[in-house]
KOLPATI-581238 format. One record per atom (N, C-alpha, C): x, y, z; residue number from 1; atom name. Coordinates in Angstrom, 3 decimals, decimal comma. Layout:
% KOLPATI-581238
+----------+----------+----------+-----+----+
|        X |        Y |        Z |   i | at |
+----------+----------+----------+-----+----+
|        X |        Y |        Z | NUM | CA |
...
+----------+----------+----------+-----+----+
***
This chain:
% KOLPATI-581238
+----------+----------+----------+-----+----+
|        X |        Y |        Z |   i | at |
+----------+----------+----------+-----+----+
|    9,634 |  -12,976 |   17,458 |   1 |  N |
|    8,920 |  -11,724 |   17,310 |   1 | CA |
|    9,572 |  -10,694 |   18,220 |   1 |  C |
|   10,295 |   -9,791 |   17,648 |   2 |  N |
|   10,979 |   -8,760 |   18,423 |   2 | CA |
|   10,095 |   -7,535 |   18,539 |   2 |  C |
|    9,714 |   -7,207 |   19,743 |   3 |  N |
|    8,883 |   -6,032 |   19,964 |   3 | CA |
|    7,418 |   -6,303 |   19,670 |   3 |  C |
|    6,563 |   -5,601 |   20,384 |   4 |  N |
|    5,122 |   -5,737 |   20,191 |   4 | CA |
|    4,705 |   -5,042 |   18,899 |   4 |  C |
|    3,911 |   -5,716 |   18,112 |   5 |  N |
|    3,432 |   -5,151 |   16,850 |   5 | CA |
|    1,975 |   -4,764 |   17,001 |   5 |  C |
|    1,592 |   -3,697 |   16,314 |   6 |  N |
|    0,200 |   -3,294 |   16,270 |   6 | CA |
|   -0,243 |   -3,288 |   14,818 |   6 |  C |
|   -1,512 |   -3,462 |   14,603 |   7 |  N |
|   -2,047 |   -3,462 |   13,249 |   7 | CA |
|   -2,400 |   -2,025 |   12,862 |   7 |  C |
|   -1,915 |   -1,606 |   11,692 |   8 |  N |
|   -2,220 |   -0,280 |   11,165 |   8 | CA |
|   -2,631 |   -0,426 |    9,706 |   8 |  C |
|   -3,251 |    0,603 |    9,187 |   9 |  N |
|   -3,681 |    0,580 |    7,793 |   9 | CA |
|   -2,942 |    1,661 |    7,029 |   9 |  C |
|   -2,399 |    1,294 |    5,851 |  10 |  N |
|   -1,707 |    2,229 |    4,972 |  10 | CA |
|   -2,360 |    2,179 |    3,612 |  10 |  C |
|   -2,319 |    3,282 |    2,920 |  11 |  N |
|   -2,748 |    3,311 |    1,529 |  11 | CA |
|   -1,502 |    3,426 |    0,662 |  11 |  C |
|   -1,308 |    2,446 |   -0,196 |  12 |  N |
|   -0,189 |    2,449 |   -1,144 |  12 | CA |
|   -0,697 |    1,991 |   -2,504 |  12 |  C |
|    0,064 |    2,304 |   -3,527 |  13 |  N |
|   -0,300 |    1,895 |   -4,869 |  13 | CA |
|   -0,021 |    0,402 |   -5,060 |  13 |  C |
|   -0,720 |   -0,189 |   -6,033 |  14 |  N |
|   -0,612 |   -1,622 |   -6,304 |  14 | CA |
|    0,818 |   -2,040 |   -6,651 |  14 |  C |
|    1,552 |   -1,174 |   -7,356 |  15 |  N |
|    2,917 |   -1,543 |   -7,727 |  15 | CA |
|    3,807 |   -1,717 |   -6,498 |  15 |  C |
|    3,519 |   -0,987 |   -5,422 |  16 |  N |
|    4,325 |   -1,121 |   -4,210 |  16 | CA |
|    4,017 |   -2,427 |   -3,494 |  16 |  C |
|    2,780 |   -2,896 |   -3,591 |  17 |  N |
|    2,444 |   -4,211 |   -3,040 |  17 | CA |
|    3,231 |   -5,279 |   -3,802 |  17 |  C |
|    3,313 |   -5,127 |   -5,123 |  18 |  N |
|    4,086 |   -6,080 |   -5,926 |  18 | CA |
|    5,560 |   -6,047 |   -5,524 |  18 |  C |
|    6,082 |   -4,860 |   -5,229 |  19 |  N |
|    7,470 |   -4,732 |   -4,806 |  19 | CA |
|    7,685 |   -5,465 |   -3,479 |  19 |  C |
|    6,777 |   -5,285 |   -2,523 |  20 |  N |
|    6,893 |   -5,963 |   -1,230 |  20 | CA |
|    6,755 |   -7,478 |   -1,392 |  20 |  C |
|    5,868 |   -7,912 |   -2,269 |  21 |  N |
|    5,712 |   -9,346 |   -2,526 |  21 | CA |
|    6,986 |   -9,939 |   -3,121 |  21 |  C |
|    7,630 |   -9,195 |   -4,020 |  22 |  N |
|    8,889 |   -9,673 |   -4,606 |  22 | CA |
|    9,960 |   -9,781 |   -3,518 |  22 |  C |
|   10,055 |   -8,779 |   -2,648 |  23 |  N |
|   11,038 |   -8,826 |   -1,557 |  23 | CA |
|   10,761 |  -10,020 |   -0,651 |  23 |  C |
|    9,499 |  -10,260 |   -0,350 |  24 |  N |
|    9,115 |  -11,403 |    0,487 |  24 | CA |
|    9,594 |  -12,708 |   -0,135 |  24 |  C |
|    9,328 |  -12,872 |   -1,423 |  25 |  N |
|    9,709 |  -14,104 |   -2,112 |  25 | CA |
|   11,226 |  -14,227 |   -2,258 |  25 |  C |
|   11,867 |  -13,150 |   -2,694 |  26 |  N |
|   13,306 |  -13,193 |   -2,970 |  26 | CA |
|   14,141 |  -13,436 |   -1,721 |  26 |  C |
|   13,680 |  -12,912 |   -0,585 |  27 |  N |
|   14,460 |  -13,021 |    0,644 |  27 | CA |
|   13,818 |  -13,970 |    1,654 |  27 |  C |
|   12,838 |  -14,757 |    1,190 |  28 |  N |
|   12,187 |  -15,776 |    2,011 |  28 | CA |
|   11,695 |  -15,201 |    3,347 |  28 |  C |
|   11,015 |  -14,061 |    3,259 |  29 |  N |
|   10,464 |  -13,429 |    4,449 |  29 | CA |
|    9,109 |  -14,031 |    4,766 |  29 |  C |
|    8,687 |  -13,908 |    6,012 |  30 |  N |
|    7,428 |  -14,525 |    6,435 |  30 | CA |
|    6,194 |  -13,855 |    5,843 |  30 |  C |
|    6,304 |  -12,570 |    5,470 |  31 |  N |
|    5,138 |  -11,855 |    4,963 |  31 | CA |
|    5,563 |  -10,543 |    4,311 |  31 |  C |
|    4,626 |   -9,915 |    3,602 |  32 |  N |
|    4,911 |   -8,586 |    3,067 |  32 | CA |
|    5,002 |   -7,579 |    4,209 |  32 |  C |
|    4,331 |   -7,869 |    5,321 |  33 |  N |
|    4,458 |   -7,011 |    6,506 |  33 | CA |
|    5,910 |   -6,959 |    6,967 |  33 |  C |
|    6,575 |   -8,125 |    6,976 |  34 |  N |
|    7,990 |   -8,192 |    7,368 |  34 | CA |
|    8,851 |   -7,407 |    6,384 |  34 |  C |
|    8,542 |   -7,497 |    5,095 |  35 |  N |
|    9,294 |   -6,745 |    4,095 |  35 | CA |
|    9,198 |   -5,251 |    4,375 |  35 |  C |
|    8,002 |   -4,776 |    4,695 |  36 |  N |
|    7,827 |   -3,357 |    5,006 |  36 | CA |
|    8,557 |   -2,986 |    6,292 |  36 |  C |
|    8,513 |   -3,863 |    7,313 |  37 |  N |
|    9,250 |   -3,573 |    8,551 |  37 | CA |
|   10,743 |   -3,484 |    8,301 |  37 |  C |
|   11,274 |   -4,321 |    7,401 |  38 |  N |
|   12,702 |   -4,250 |    7,056 |  38 | CA |
|   13,038 |   -2,894 |    6,444 |  38 |  C |
|   12,181 |   -2,427 |    5,543 |  39 |  N |
|   12,401 |   -1,115 |    4,918 |  39 | CA |
|   12,355 |   -0,016 |    5,973 |  39 |  C |
|   11,376 |   -0,071 |    6,856 |  40 |  N |
|   11,256 |    0,958 |    7,900 |  40 | CA |
|   12,442 |    0,920 |    8,857 |  40 |  C |
|   12,917 |   -0,283 |    9,214 |  41 |  N |
|   14,099 |   -0,387 |   10,073 |  41 | CA |
|   15,321 |    0,217 |    9,390 |  41 |  C |
|   15,463 |   -0,028 |    8,098 |  42 |  N |
|   16,581 |    0,557 |    7,348 |  42 | CA |
|   16,513 |    2,078 |    7,400 |  42 |  C |
|   15,342 |    2,620 |    7,130 |  43 |  N |
|   15,182 |    4,084 |    7,165 |  43 | CA |
|   15,512 |    4,618 |    8,553 |  43 |  C |
|   15,019 |    3,938 |    9,586 |  44 |  N |
|   15,227 |    4,401 |   10,962 |  44 | CA |
|   16,691 |    4,358 |   11,381 |  44 |  C |
|   17,414 |    3,320 |   10,959 |  45 |  N |
|   18,780 |    3,132 |   11,452 |  45 | CA |
|   19,872 |    3,584 |   10,495 |  45 |  C |
|   19,709 |    3,312 |    9,220 |  46 |  N |
|   20,795 |    3,530 |    8,272 |  46 | CA |
|   20,492 |    4,555 |    7,195 |  46 |  C |
|   19,239 |    4,903 |    7,040 |  47 |  N |
|   18,863 |    5,812 |    5,963 |  47 | CA |
|   19,264 |    7,253 |    6,240 |  47 |  C |
|   19,622 |    7,946 |    5,204 |  48 |  N |
|   19,902 |    9,374 |    5,281 |  48 | CA |
|   18,565 |   10,087 |    5,096 |  48 |  C |
|   17,983 |   10,556 |    6,192 |  49 |  N |
|   16,634 |   11,121 |    6,148 |  49 | CA |
|   16,528 |   12,299 |    5,183 |  49 |  C |
|   17,568 |   13,112 |    5,120 |  50 |  N |
|   17,533 |   14,249 |    4,192 |  50 | CA |
|   17,479 |   13,744 |    2,748 |  50 |  C |
|   18,266 |   12,723 |    2,464 |  51 |  N |
|   18,262 |   12,151 |    1,117 |  51 | CA |
|   16,908 |   11,485 |    0,807 |  51 |  C |
|   16,348 |   10,801 |    1,786 |  52 |  N |
|   15,086 |   10,083 |    1,581 |  52 | CA |
|   13,898 |   11,032 |    1,492 |  52 |  C |
|   13,774 |   11,939 |    2,454 |  53 |  N |
|   12,580 |   12,775 |    2,541 |  53 | CA |
|   12,752 |   14,187 |    2,005 |  53 |  C |
|   13,996 |   14,617 |    1,793 |  54 |  N |
|   14,254 |   15,983 |    1,354 |  54 | CA |
|   14,105 |   16,192 |   -0,147 |  54 |  C |
|   13,967 |   15,104 |   -0,891 |  55 |  N |
|   13,844 |   15,194 |   -2,339 |  55 | CA |
|   12,479 |   14,646 |   -2,756 |  55 |  C |
|   11,791 |   15,385 |   -3,619 |  56 |  N |
|   10,507 |   14,919 |   -4,125 |  56 | CA |
|   10,748 |   13,910 |   -5,234 |  56 |  C |
|   10,123 |   12,755 |   -5,098 |  57 |  N |
|   10,224 |   11,715 |   -6,117 |  57 | CA |
|    8,825 |   11,364 |   -6,585 |  57 |  C |
|    8,682 |   11,096 |   -7,839 |  58 |  N |
|    7,395 |   10,660 |   -8,366 |  58 | CA |
|    7,645 |    9,637 |   -9,459 |  58 |  C |
|    7,544 |    8,363 |   -9,097 |  59 |  N |
|    7,783 |    7,321 |  -10,090 |  59 | CA |
|    6,519 |    7,024 |  -10,897 |  59 |  C |
|    5,474 |    7,783 |  -10,661 |  60 |  N |
|    4,235 |    7,612 |  -11,412 |  60 | CA |
|    3,934 |    8,786 |  -12,329 |  60 |  C |
|    4,814 |    9,776 |  -12,375 |  61 |  N |
|    4,606 |   10,949 |  -13,234 |  61 | CA |
|    4,946 |   10,605 |  -14,682 |  61 |  C |
|    4,341 |   11,333 |  -15,593 |  62 |  N |
|    4,641 |   11,136 |  -17,011 |  62 | CA |
|    4,228 |    9,758 |  -17,483 |  62 |  C |
|    5,123 |    9,086 |  -18,176 |  63 |  N |
|    4,803 |    7,789 |  -18,757 |  63 | CA |
|    5,092 |    6,616 |  -17,827 |  63 |  C |
|    5,643 |    6,887 |  -16,670 |  64 |  N |
|    5,983 |    5,805 |  -15,751 |  64 | CA |
|    4,726 |    5,320 |  -15,013 |  64 |  C |
|    4,711 |    4,032 |  -14,734 |  65 |  N |
|    3,544 |    3,457 |  -14,060 |  65 | CA |
|    3,862 |    3,028 |  -12,632 |  65 |  C |
|    5,014 |    3,388 |  -12,137 |  66 |  N |
|    5,406 |    3,008 |  -10,777 |  66 | CA |
|    6,571 |    2,053 |  -10,774 |  66 |  C |
|    6,712 |    1,325 |   -9,665 |  67 |  N |
|    7,809 |    0,367 |   -9,510 |  67 | CA |
|    7,648 |   -0,733 |  -10,535 |  67 |  C |
|    8,764 |   -1,106 |  -11,149 |  68 |  N |
|    8,764 |   -2,194 |  -12,121 |  68 | CA |
|    9,872 |   -3,171 |  -11,769 |  68 |  C |
|    9,538 |   -4,442 |  -11,811 |  69 |  N |
|   10,525 |   -5,479 |  -11,526 |  69 | CA |
|   11,545 |   -5,523 |  -12,646 |  69 |  C |
|   12,812 |   -5,568 |  -12,280 |  70 |  N |
|   13,876 |   -5,665 |  -13,292 |  70 | CA |
|   14,057 |   -7,072 |  -13,764 |  70 |  C |
+----------+----------+----------+-----+----+
***
């Protein structure tokens, strides 16, 4: 366990929970919490913040229902 963790509450859509569950299973992670921490670490260290946050994305607009497993 690297670093002290605190419990927080987030509101996300059901499709994103499915995405985290798939990442957990596919990469043999200990939990969906770990999957989310991996994503946050990527954003913090390697992500291009302008590319990530500077563009509005809506995968639920129109006929789309959110994240879909390929």
